[in-house]
ZAMARGU-4260 file (C-alpha; in steps of 0.2 Angstrom, whole numbers, plus 5000, padded with zeros to 4 digits):
<rodrens>
0) 4989/4930/4770 | 4980/4940/4760 | 4991/4956/4750 | 4987/4975/4751 | 4998/4987/4740
5) 4996/5003/4747 | 5002/5020/4740 | 4994/5020/4726 | 4992/5037/4716 | 4992/5035/4698
10) 4978/5030/4687 | 4989/5021/4674 | 4998/5013/4689 | 4983/5008/4698 | 4976/4998/4683
15) 4994/4990/4679 | 4994/4984/4697 | 4977/4980/4699 | 4978/4967/4685 | 4990/4957/4697
20) 4974/4954/4708 | 4979/4960/4726 | 4968/4960/4739 | 4966/4977/4744 | 4974/4992/4737
25) 4975/5007/4746 | 4976/5027/4741 | 4980/5041/4756 | 4969/5052/4758 | 4980/5063/4768
30) 4988/5080/4758 | 5004/5080/4770 | 5010/5063/4761 | 5019/5063/4744 | 5005/5049/4742
35) 4993/5059/4742 | 4978/5054/4731 | 4970/5068/4726 | 4961/5063/4705 | 4950/5050/4700
40) 4952/5030/4705 | 4949/5021/4690 | 4939/5007/4690 | 4946/4990/4698 | 4942/4971/4695
45) 4928/4968/4708 | 4937/4956/4721 | 4951/4971/4725 | 4946/4981/4738 | 4949/4999/4739
50) 4954/5005/4754 | 4954/5023/4760 | 4969/5029/4771 | 4965/5044/4783 | 4976/5052/4796
55) 4965/5061/4811 | 4952/5065/4798 | 4933/5073/4801 | 4920/5059/4800 | 4910/5068/4787
60) 4926/5071/4777 | 4929/5053/4776 | 4910/5047/4771 | 4910/5058/4758 | 4927/5049/4751
65) 4917/5032/4753 | 4905/5039/4743 | 4915/5047/4729 | 4927/5032/4727 | 4916/5018/4733
70) 4929/5012/4742 | 4927/4995/4754 | 4938/4998/4768 | 4944/5014/4779 | 4961/5013/4787
75) 4963/5026/4801 | 4982/5029/4802 | 4981/5044/4816 | 4976/5046/4833 | 4958/5043/4832
80) 4949/5040/4848 | 4938/5025/4854 | 4923/5036/4854 | 4929/5043/4835 | 4929/5024/4832
85) 4913/5023/4837 | 4904/5039/4829 | 4912/5032/4812 | 4906/5013/4814 | 4887/5021/4817
90) 4887/5032/4804 | 4893/5022/4787 | 4876/5016/4782 | 4885/5001/4770 | 4896/4987/4777
95) 4913/4995/4777 | 4930/4986/4784 | 4937/4997/4798 | 4954/4994/4800 | 4964/5003/4815
100) 4982/5007/4814 | 4993/5007/4830 | 5013/5011/4827 | 5023/5000/4837 | 5040/5001/4845
105) 5048/4990/4859 | 5038/4999/4872 | 5021/4997/4862 | 5006/4992/4876 | 4995/4980/4868
110) 4982/4983/4881 | 4979/5000/4871 | 4970/4990/4858 | 4957/4981/4869 | 4943/4995/4868
115) 4944/4994/4852 | 4940/4978/4847 | 4922/4979/4843 | 4924/4993/4835 | 4934/4988/4820
120) 4938/4973/4808 | 4957/4972/4809 | 4970/4980/4819 | 4985/4984/4807 | 5001/4984/4816
125) 5015/4997/4808 | 5032/5004/4812 | 5033/5020/4823 | 5041/5033/4815 | 5043/5052/4811
130) 5028/5047/4799 | 5011/5042/4801 | 5017/5028/4788 | 5027/5024/4774 | 5042/5026/4785
135) 5050/5010/4775 | 5058/5000/4788 | 5052/4986/4800 | 5049/4986/4818 | 5055/4970/4828
140) 5041/4958/4825 | 5047/4947/4841 | 5036/4960/4852 | 5020/4954/4840 | 5022/4938/4853
145) 5012/4948/4866 | 4997/4949/4855 | 4984/4937/4866 | 4968/4944/4854 | 4962/4933/4841
150) 4957/4947/4828 | 4966/4945/4813 | 4978/4959/4806 | 4987/4967/4796 | 5005/4967/4795
155) 5016/4982/4788 | 5033/4991/4788 | 5046/4992/4776 | 5042/4973/4772 | 5049/4965/4754
160) 5052/4948/4748 | 5064/4942/4761 | 5053/4945/4774 | 5038/4932/4770 | 5043/4917/4776
165) 5048/4927/4793 | 5031/4932/4794 | 5025/4917/4791 | 5034/4908/4808 | 5028/4921/4818
170) 5011/4908/4820 | 5001/4923/4823 | 4984/4929/4813 | 4992/4939/4801 | 4976/4940/4788
175) 4986/4951/4775 | 5004/4961/4772 | 5004/4978/4769 | 5017/4981/4754 | 5023/5001/4749
180) 5039/5008/4748 | 5050/4992/4747 | 5042/4991/4730 | 5039/5009/4722 | 5050/5018/4708
185) 5045/5034/4717 | 5031/5038/4732 | 5014/5036/4721 | 5023/5024/4708 | 5022/5004/4709
190) 5035/4992/4700 | 5022/4980/4694 | 5037/4968/4692 | 5043/4967/4708 | 5024/4964/4715
195) 5021/4951/4704 | 5037/4942/4712 | 5032/4946/4727 | 5013/4938/4725 | 5021/4924/4717
200) 5032/4920/4733 | 5016/4926/4747 | 5006/4911/4737 | 5020/4899/4737 | 5022/4901/4756
205) 5002/4901/4757 | 5002/4883/4751 | 5014/4875/4763
</rodrens>
């Protein structure tokens, strides 16, 4: 399982956390978020993929952010339609990973994923809450046993160290764990020591 650290905001903190070499680092370009990233993203080691997180944004603005920040992936965290994803995919000139987010509650219908299968590289399952993301709580992962697709996915929503073993035991194609609020000093400012411990525990589980 790979690691994505999301909601990065402050340049010095971005550099410090980047030294841990996560696989992905997420930057939120939704103005209503407390973790809204409106500054310059410092240079990162090339193995770290920069992810732009968007909520019901226009194709034009997404493409502008891809170019400005040299993003390697985009995460669609709103109610983006199949048609929107198709338009976006057709207008991106370079290889960009597309991650489509779905907020999961007890009544989630996995059939809604099917039209997106060929339009995104990964799904991301997050906890259904008042905000598009960053609600800081997990959902009942038992519902993921209804997931029939072979497409690997990111798992998000209130994940901390104590959840790693349970995720591994799901025996599902969890491609990456997406962490955010459980490792914050304040919104957008991450605790490097906690993240270092989490990454170390994740590596131990990956070796088993």
